[in-house]
C-alpha positions in Angstrom: -29.9 29.8 -92.8 -30.4 26.2 -92.1 -26.6 25.8 -91.6 -26.7 28.6 -89.1 -29.6 27.2 -87.3 -28.0 23.8 -87.2 -24.8 25.4 -85.7 -26.8 27.1 -83.0 -28.5 23.8 -82.2 -25.1 22.0 -82.0 -23.7 24.8 -79.8 -26.8 24.6 -77.6 -26.6 20.9 -77.2 -22.9 21.2 -76.4 -23.6 23.8 -73.7 -26.4 21.6 -72.3 -24.1 18.6 -72.3 -21.4 20.7 -70.4 -23.9 21.9 -67.9 -25.3 18.3 -67.4 -21.8 16.8 -67.0 -20.9 19.6 -64.6 -24.0 18.9 -62.6 -23.3 15.2 -62.6 -19.7 15.9 -61.4 -20.9 18.2 -58.8 -23.5 15.7 -57.6 -20.8 13.0 -57.4 -18.5 15.3 -55.6 -21.2 16.4 -53.3 -22.0 12.8 -52.6 -18.3 11.8 -51.9 -17.5 11.3 -48.1 -16.3 14.5 -46.4 -15.5 15.4 -42.8 -17.9 18.2 -41.9 -16.8 18.6 -38.3 -14.1 17.6 -35.9 -14.6 17.9 -32.2 -12.2 17.1 -29.3 -13.8 16.4 -25.9 -13.0 18.5 -22.9 -13.5 15.6 -20.6 -10.5 13.3 -20.0 -11.4 9.6 -20.1 -10.5 7.1 -17.3 -7.5 5.9 -19.4 -6.2 9.5 -19.6 -7.2 10.0 -23.2 -9.5 12.4 -25.0 -12.1 11.5 -27.6 -11.9 12.9 -31.2 -15.2 12.7 -33.0 -15.4 13.0 -36.8 -18.7 13.8 -38.4 -19.0 12.4 -41.9 -21.1 14.3 -44.4 -22.9 12.6 -47.4 -21.2 9.3 -47.5 -21.4 8.1 -51.1 -21.5 4.5 -50.2 -21.2 2.2 -47.2 -17.6 1.5 -47.7 -16.3 4.8 -46.4 -13.7 4.4 -43.5 -11.9 6.7 -41.1 -8.5 6.5 -39.4 -6.3 8.6 -37.2 -2.5 8.4 -37.0 0.4 10.3 -35.3 2.4 10.0 -38.5 1.6 11.6 -41.8 0.9 8.3 -43.5 -1.2 5.2 -43.4 0.1 1.6 -43.6 -1.1 -1.9 -43.5 -1.5 -1.7 -39.7 -3.7 1.4 -39.8 -6.9 0.8 -37.8 -9.6 1.8 -40.3 -13.0 2.4 -38.7 -16.4 2.3 -40.3 -18.6 5.3 -39.2 -21.6 4.7 -36.9 -24.4 7.1 -37.4 -22.1 9.1 -39.7 -19.5 9.4 -36.9 -16.1 8.0 -36.2 -14.7 8.2 -32.6 -11.1 7.8 -31.5 -9.6 7.9 -28.0 -6.1 9.5 -28.3 -3.3 10.6 -26.0 -1.8 14.1 -26.1 -0.1 15.1 -29.4 -0.7 16.1 -33.0 -2.7 13.7 -35.2 -3.5 13.2 -38.9 -7.0 12.2 -39.8 -7.6 10.0 -42.9 -10.9 9.4 -44.8 -11.1 6.6 -47.4 -13.8 6.1 -50.0 -14.9 3.0 -51.8 -12.2 3.4 -54.4 -9.5 3.7 -51.7 -9.1 7.4 -52.4 -7.7 9.0 -49.2 -8.3 12.5 -47.9 -6.0 13.8 -45.2 -6.6 16.4 -42.5 -4.2 17.5 -39.8 -5.6 18.3 -36.3 -4.3 20.8 -33.8 -2.2 19.8 -30.9 -4.3 17.9 -28.4 -3.4 18.8 -24.8 -4.2 16.6 -21.8 -3.6 18.1 -18.4 -4.6 16.0 -15.4 -3.6 14.9 -11.9 -3.6 11.1 -12.0 -2.7 10.5 -8.4 -1.0 11.4 -5.1 1.4 8.9 -3.8 2.2 8.8 -0.1 4.2 6.2 1.9 1.2 5.3 4.1 -2.4 6.3 4.6 -2.2 5.8 8.4 0.3 7.8 10.5 1.1 7.2 14.2 2.6 9.9 16.3 3.1 10.7 20.0 3.6 14.1 21.6 7.1 15.4 20.9 7.5 13.6 17.6 7.0 15.1 14.1 6.4 13.5 10.7 7.5 14.8 7.4 5.0 14.3 4.6 6.6 13.5 1.3 3.7 13.3 -1.2 4.4 12.8 -4.9 1.8 14.3 -7.3 1.5 12.2 -10.4 0.2 14.1 -13.5 0.2 14.2 -17.3 0.6 17.5 -19.2 1.4 20.8 -17.6 -0.6 21.3 -14.4 -0.2 22.9 -11.0 1.0 20.1 -8.6 0.8 22.1 -5.4 -1.0 20.5 -2.5 -3.2 22.0 0.2 -3.6 20.3 3.6 -7.0 20.2 5.2 -7.2 19.1 8.8 -10.4 17.7 10.2 -9.6 18.5 13.8 -7.0 21.3 14.2 -6.7 20.6 17.9 -5.1 17.2 17.3 -2.4 18.1 14.7 -0.9 21.0 12.8 0.8 21.0 9.4 3.5 23.5 8.4 5.9 23.0 5.5 4.8 19.4 5.0 5.6 18.6 8.7 2.9 17.2 11.0 3.1 18.2 14.6 0.9 16.4 17.1 -0.9 18.7 19.6 -3.0 16.3 21.7 -4.1 12.6 21.7 -6.8 11.7 19.3 -7.5 10.7 15.7 -8.1 13.0 12.8 -8.3 13.0 9.0 -5.8 14.9 7.0 -6.9 15.6 3.4 -4.4 16.3 0.6 -6.0 18.4 -2.1 -4.7 19.7 -5.4 -5.8 22.8 -7.2 -7.9 20.7 -9.6 -9.7 19.1 -6.6 -8.0 15.7 -6.6 -8.0 14.5 -3.0 -6.7 11.7 -0.8 -7.4 11.2 2.9 -4.8 10.1 5.5 -5.6 9.1 9.1 -3.4 10.6 11.8 -3.4 8.9 15.2 -1.8 10.7 18.2 -1.4 8.3 21.1 0.4 8.1 24.5 0.8 4.3 24.3 4.4 5.0 23.4 6.8 7.9 23.9 9.3 9.8 21.9 12.6 7.9 21.8 14.7 8.6 24.9 17.4 6.8 26.8 15.7 6.0 30.1 16.9 2.7 31.6 15.1 3.5 34.8 11.7 2.8 33.2 9.4 0.7 35.4 9.3 -2.9 34.6 6.2 -4.0 32.7 3.6 -5.5 35.1 1.2 -8.4 34.4 -1.9 -7.7 32.3 -1.0 -4.0 31.8 -2.5 -3.7 28.3 -5.9 -4.4 26.9 -6.3 -6.3 23.6 -7.1 -3.1 21.8 -4.0 -1.4 23.2 -1.8 -4.3 22.3 -3.2 -4.2 18.7 -2.6 -0.4 18.5 1.0 -0.9 19.7 1.5 -3.6 17.1 0.3 -1.2 14.5 2.7 1.5 15.7 5.6 -0.9 15.6 4.7 -2.1 12.1 4.3 1.6 11.0 7.8 2.4 12.4 9.3 -0.6 10.6 7.6 0.0 7.3 8.7 3.7 7.4 12.3 2.6 7.8 11.9 0.0 5.1 10.8 -3.6 5.8 13.6 -6.2 5.5 16.3 -3.5 5.7 18.9 -2.5 8.3 16.7 0.5 9.0 13.8 -1.9 10.0 16.1 -3.6 12.5 17.1 -0.3 14.0 13.4 0.8 14.2 12.3 -2.4 15.9 15.1 -2.4 18.6 14.7 1.3 19.3 10.9 1.0 19.6 11.0 -1.7 22.2 13.9 -0.2 24.3 13.5 3.6 23.7 9.9 4.2 22.8 7.9 1.5 24.7 7.3 3.1 28.1 8.1 0.0 30.2 11.1 -2.1 30.6 10.7 -5.8 29.5 12.0 -8.2 32.1 14.8 -10.6 31.4 13.7 -14.3 31.5 15.8 -17.4 31.1 14.3 -19.6 28.5 13.0 -23.0 29.6 14.0 -24.7 26.3 14.5 -24.2 22.6 12.1 -24.7 19.7 14.1 -26.9 17.4 16.4 -28.7 19.8 13.9 -30.4 22.2 12.0 -33.1 20.3 11.2 -35.2 23.4 10.0 -32.6 25.8 7.7 -29.7 25.0 9.4 -26.8 23.3 8.9 -23.2 24.4 7.1 -20.4 22.6 6.8 -17.1 24.3 9.1 -18.1 27.2 12.1 -15.9 27.0 11.7 -15.9 23.3 8.8 -14.7 21.2 8.8 -15.9 17.6 5.9 -13.7 16.5 5.2 -10.3 15.0 4.3 -7.6 17.5 4.4 -7.3 21.2 3.4 -10.1 23.7 1.2 -8.0 25.9 -2.3 -9.5 26.1 -3.6 -13.0 26.5 -5.3 -12.9 23.1 -1.8 -13.6 21.8 -2.1 -17.1 23.3 -3.9 -18.1 20.1 -0.6 -17.8 18.3 1.4 -19.8 20.8 2.1 -23.3 19.5 3.4 -24.8 22.7 4.7 -23.8 26.1 6.7 -25.6 28.7 5.2 -23.9 31.8 3.1 -21.2 30.3 1.8 -19.5 28.4 2.3 -16.2 30.1 2.5 -12.8 28.5 5.4 -10.4 29.1 5.3 -9.2 32.7 3.3 -12.1 34.1 4.8 -14.9 36.3 6.2 -17.9 34.6 7.9 -20.9 36.3 11.6 -21.1 35.7 13.5 -24.4 35.3 17.0 -22.8 34.9 19.5 -22.9 37.6 21.3 -19.5 37.2 22.1 -18.7 40.8 24.9 -16.3 39.8 22.2 -14.1 38.3 19.7 -14.6 41.1 17.5 -17.1 39.3 16.4 -20.4 40.8 14.6 -23.4 39.4 11.0 -23.9 40.4 10.5 -20.2 41.0 8.2 -18.0 39.0 9.6 -14.8 37.4 8.0 -12.2 35.1 8.1 -13.5 31.6 10.2 -11.4 29.1 13.1 -12.0 26.7 16.6 -13.4 27.1 19.5 -12.0 25.1 19.1 -14.1 22.0 15.3 -13.9 22.4 15.5 -10.1 22.2 17.7 -10.1 19.1 15.6 -12.8 17.4 12.4 -10.8 18.1 14.0 -7.6 16.7 15.2 -9.4 13.5 12.0 -11.3 13.0 9.8 -8.2 13.3 12.2 -6.4 10.9 11.7 -9.2 8.3 14.6 -11.5 9.0 13.6 -14.9 10.2 16.9 -16.5 11.3 15.2 -19.4 13.1 15.8 -20.7 16.6 19.2 -19.1 17.1 21.1 -18.9 20.4 24.0 -16.9 21.6 26.7 -19.5 22.2 29.7 -20.3 20.1 28.9 -24.0 19.3 29.8 -26.2 16.3 26.2 -25.7 15.0 25.7 -23.1 12.3 22.5 -21.7 13.6 23.9 -19.6 16.5 23.8 -15.8 16.1 27.5 -15.6 16.5 27.7 -17.3 13.0 25.6 -14.6 11.2 27.4 -11.8 9.4 31.1 -11.1 9.4 33.0 -11.3 12.7 35.4 -8.6 13.8 37.3 -8.8 17.1 36.9 -5.7 19.1 39.9 -3.5 19.5 40.2 0.2 20.2 41.3 0.8 16.7 38.3 -1.0 15.3 35.8 0.8 17.6 37.3 4.2 16.6 37.8 3.5 12.9 35.9 0.3 12.0 33.2 -0.4 9.5 30.4 -1.4 11.9 27.0 0.1 11.7 23.9 0.6 13.8 22.0 -2.7 13.8 25.1 -4.9 13.8 25.5 -7.8 16.3 27.8 -7.4 19.3 28.5 -9.7 22.2 30.7 -12.4 23.7 30.5 -16.2 23.7 27.2 -16.9 25.4 25.7 -13.4 25.0 24.4 -11.5 22.0 23.2 -7.9 21.6 22.7 -5.1 19.0 24.4 -1.8 18.4 21.7 0.7 19.0 23.6 3.9 18.2 27.0 5.6 18.3 28.6 9.0 17.9 32.2 10.3 18.2 32.3 9.7 22.0 29.9 6.8 22.8 28.6 3.5 21.6 25.2 2.3 22.7 24.3 -1.4 23.1 20.8 -2.8 23.2 20.6 -6.0 25.1 18.7 -8.3 27.5 20.4 -9.2 30.7 19.0 -9.8 34.3 18.5 -6.0 34.5 15.9 -6.2 31.7 15.9 -5.2 28.1 17.9 -1.9 28.0 20.3 0.3 26.1 23.7 0.8 27.7 26.1 3.7 27.0 29.8 3.1 26.8 32.7 5.5 26.2 34.6 4.4 23.1 37.9 4.9 24.8 36.7 3.5 28.2 38.0 0.2 29.5 34.6 -1.1 30.7 33.4 -1.6 27.1 36.5 -3.6 26.1 36.3 -5.8 29.2 32.7 -6.9 28.4 32.4 -7.3 24.6 34.6 -9.5 22.4 33.3 -9.2 18.8 31.0 -7.3 16.4 29.4 -9.1 13.5 28.7 -6.7 10.7 25.4 -7.7 9.0 25.6 -6.3 5.5 25.4 -9.7 3.9 22.3 -10.5 6.0 20.4 -7.2 5.7 21.6 -6.3 2.2 19.4 -3.2 2.0 20.1 -0.2 4.2 16.7 1.4 4.4 16.3 4.6 6.5 17.9 5.1 9.8 20.2 7.4 11.8 23.3 6.6 13.9 21.5 8.2 16.9 17.9 8.6 17.8 
């Protein structure tokens, strides 16, 4: 009987021991670190990430650490993080991730998350935030929507004043003079604002050599500043420091500016007259923009008989009786031939210095720029010249403003003013005037945006 009782006692003790050990194991297991919850934020952070939050349950000791990796493994570079307030937070890009939890004995538990999706418009790129137009012109908007993930990139145009412009198929059409805001808005409400200015300070490009000559003090300071902005806008649209910029600058002054700039014989040259005063703004204007208001005098470094803005009287010291000019007589200030070409190139981003039009031993005359080609009928009909190339004869320089199958157009400053002349490619008059074309690929280098005709 005693043996039986002793056996029961042994069995009971054994069962109690098993229960106790099991309870201790369960307690230990319950106390080991576990991930009780994983949340992924709906909000997208400024750096285009989402935040994963791991809630840690019952950390057994303070040495528990968390990590998150795109690969199904950890290594020496894994960024282990200690929980704060029983939470680990990670900012992640789109993708699938593996979550790792490490206890004080370096035992690692792994959990795989679902695919994290990030869909967001990150920006709208446009060429400019300020657009200038005049009646008769149009402007094609070419916005680029930048996004991550899969998202609708369509854009809605919202016009502040529908009487000033309309927009159809990404094309802005001016309706009347004024300024309005054009808002580009995506379906997820990302917006940018553009300013559209419709002005009659310039006109749509057209060949009108009978424009009135610019008169003295025709423009206010504000109007001059606006015209400078229009010119810069046209040049930047074509591509600053490109052939397109040269074409834009010459066409603006001769085809879009509503007045004809007078021809003016220069009184001297900037770099070649160390003893006497050099000229600046007398037949040549070595500055950005148009010389239309006396506030521009602030930029003039020195003047021989001026300063005088374009269209205002300026004393001449050149004896050019063949052209009707006499020394000691005042004529409206403007540009001479090389002054016009220099102004165009300088505003387009090419500073060629104080360059004249003669064929002299010096290397700073315009005839020395580019690659010279003597003009023949074969070259004009089949040559490699382009709009924006130099054209002229010894003592005169001009620019090719356009051409088609029948005509070639030359922009130049002569006593008739700064104009564009039309010549038949097969006509004798053209060949009797011009001797060479200097192709300017090695000067411009980048083509930019332009057309052979306006």
